[in-house]
C-alpha positions in Angstrom: 107.8 174.1 -66.7 110.8 175.3 -68.6 113.5 177.5 -66.9 116.5 179.1 -68.8 119.5 180.9 -67.7 120.6 184.0 -70.0 122.9 183.3 -72.7 126.1 185.8 -72.9 128.8 185.3 -75.4 130.5 188.3 -73.5 133.0 190.3 -75.7 134.5 188.9 -79.0 137.8 189.7 -80.2 138.0 190.1 -83.8 141.6 189.8 -83.9 141.8 186.6 -82.1 141.8 183.5 -84.3 140.1 181.6 -81.3 136.2 181.1 -81.4 134.1 182.8 -78.7 132.3 180.3 -76.7 129.3 180.2 -73.9 127.1 178.1 -72.3 123.7 178.1 -70.9 121.5 176.0 -69.0 117.8 174.7 -69.4 115.6 173.0 -66.7 112.7 171.1 -67.8 110.2 169.6 -65.9 106.9 167.8 -67.9 105.9 164.7 -66.3 103.1 163.9 -68.6 105.1 163.4 -71.8 107.9 160.8 -72.6 109.9 161.0 -75.5 110.2 164.9 -75.8 111.4 166.4 -78.9 113.4 169.8 -77.6 113.7 172.2 -80.4 115.7 175.4 -80.7 114.5 177.9 -83.5 116.9 179.7 -86.0 116.5 183.0 -84.4 115.0 186.2 -85.8 118.0 187.1 -88.1 118.9 183.6 -89.5 119.8 183.0 -93.2 120.1 179.6 -94.6 119.8 178.1 -91.3 122.9 180.2 -90.5 121.8 182.0 -86.6 123.1 185.5 -86.9 122.8 188.0 -83.8 121.9 191.5 -85.1 123.6 194.8 -84.0 121.5 197.0 -81.6 121.5 200.1 -83.9 122.7 198.8 -87.5 120.2 196.5 -88.9 122.6 195.6 -91.7 125.4 194.3 -89.1 125.1 190.6 -88.2 127.4 188.2 -86.2 127.4 184.5 -87.0 127.0 182.2 -84.4 125.8 178.4 -83.6 124.0 176.7 -81.0 125.1 173.1 -80.1 124.3 170.3 -77.7 127.9 169.2 -76.9 130.9 171.6 -75.7 132.9 170.2 -78.5 130.2 172.1 -80.9 130.0 169.0 -83.2 126.2 168.5 -82.7 124.0 171.3 -83.9 120.9 172.2 -81.8 118.1 173.3 -83.9 114.6 172.1 -85.4 113.3 168.7 -85.8 112.5 169.2 -89.4 116.2 169.8 -90.1 117.3 166.7 -88.1 118.9 168.9 -85.4 116.8 168.5 -82.4 117.4 167.1 -79.0 115.4 163.9 -78.4 114.6 162.6 -74.7 113.2 159.7 -73.5 112.4 160.3 -70.1 109.5 162.1 -68.1 111.7 163.3 -65.1 113.3 166.7 -64.3 115.9 167.1 -66.9 118.9 169.7 -66.5 120.3 170.5 -70.1 122.9 172.7 -71.3 123.3 174.7 -74.4 126.6 175.5 -75.9 127.3 178.3 -78.2 130.2 179.2 -80.2 131.2 182.3 -82.4 133.6 181.4 -84.9 136.6 183.7 -85.3 137.7 185.8 -87.9 134.4 187.9 -88.2 134.9 191.7 -88.7 131.8 192.8 -86.8 130.8 196.6 -86.1 131.6 197.5 -82.7 128.7 197.5 -80.4 126.2 195.1 -78.7 124.5 192.2 -80.8 121.6 190.1 -79.7 118.9 187.8 -81.0 116.0 185.8 -80.0 115.9 182.0 -80.2 112.4 180.2 -79.1 112.7 176.7 -77.2 110.1 174.5 -78.1 108.8 171.0 -76.7 107.2 168.5 -78.7 105.6 165.1 -77.7 
């Protein structure tokens, strides 16, 4: 089974020079497979592997963001074909964190932004 907590960046302040960060939890229990590869898709709005959240009402407005394997945001988390999937060599229950960052300096339209990222387990 896979269970994930909601990922919510909260409010983004375009006047701040500090990136907006967040974290979500994932619990995985896959007893029958060892050496799992855990992929996160690029989302529904990505361009050139850059994840983007889309504005709820303005389809041409986006807010760039990244998902990473570490709180320092140095190890991107994506697809195996991009070399950024997470590999695990255990068959026990696992608790993982996904770290997210919205870079500072963007000037988004006011409103709600969202994206849908798919988590895939590969043997």
